[in-house]
C-alpha angles and dihedrals in degrees: 000000000000115000128221115239126200120208131185119206122238125228092295131062111270118208123182123200128252121307115288094024118128113235133184115227125215090258089059097252116135120217140170110225138203134196136175091248096036093258137075118204128180122198118209109298095002120136121212133175122212139170119263109221101177127056117254092203105085090209093061085092118182109176146120118214097171115037108023104144093187090061090048090053090051101044108004100256139078100205102099096182092072093052085100088083096055123103116256097263092051092046091052092052092047094048091047090053093049092048091059089070113011141043102219140045123208113221133185119222092202137019136176103202093295123147088028088291134125128266116262138152131203086190092064092037110028091178087068090064094040092055094043095049091045091054092048090053091048088057089056094254130134114216142223111211115207108204100193131025129209120240090037105124097186097051097035089060094054113110123246089255091051093050090048089054089050088054090050091054097046114026097064089055097050104028094096088057101041123087104184133010128209114197094217146330107263089348093185091058093075105011132057115250085242089065094059095071100055091044092050092043092053093045089053090060088060102045145028091203123111115281120203131193120219122194139175121290115301094006118118104169097262110195094013104083096082085070100029093054087071089077109001129094099197151305128292094209125211111203114227114257123265114357100040093049108031095095138022089242091058093048093049092046094050091047091052088053096051104037096071092042091056093040089062086071094039093257130140128217121229114191100230110166130020106126128042120165092001132116114290089231089063093053089051089057095044093048089052090050090053090055091049088053092055105268115154093219146340136236104186104059134296144141112351112259090206090062097044 
């Protein structure tokens, strides 16, 4: 449920932008605000209470990167992670559509014509990511930045050292705009599990933001977290197809199994994939089941954040 926050103005007049805009407060916290007239102003010493409508915790992820019909209506596609390639007007339409329901948007840094999308690379063109992340923030969204895609032969064949160098060139330029990082989509599909640790360790030297691991369906990194917990924040879990994701009961049960196992190492579980090429109404139900099972957030559809 949304909380109510009380702020007291400092010695100067404090004016917040129009309703729904994300603002950064002097203490560093980022909020999206609302007000009856669309603005909240505080005179010196004045105290006002307002409703918080976006989560401050970046891990309270509410998003859908695979089946979002509102994005499809806006720009003709549901795969939000390839929105990085769109022109600015299309991005703004897409982000506005996402923000009517969810709190986060998932964005690829790099793609090689996967998901019926174009090739693009924020590594080769960091300004592409800076501009895209800036627009997502302007729409009031937090973002999940995916650093490596699957089905990308050029990037997937780069060595660990080469990818670390790519991190060096990009992450310092976007870290102030990024909220959560994922090392790669189905990282164990094209990299050895032994590669995950040096990549995560290096990324941690460049950011203090949450870092998630995403693996193939049904895999959760068993036996690896004693090392990964040195730099990771949690697991973006892909439920195995079909038996872990075919009903809400199965999603909730699998989530309840994994949450305490990850918690032993201080990790959270984000439900990342449980419905691809299925009705959006089904992903809503499965995302809700994941939350009931103890997931910290979801990435593939669920209860509307705007209505919570």
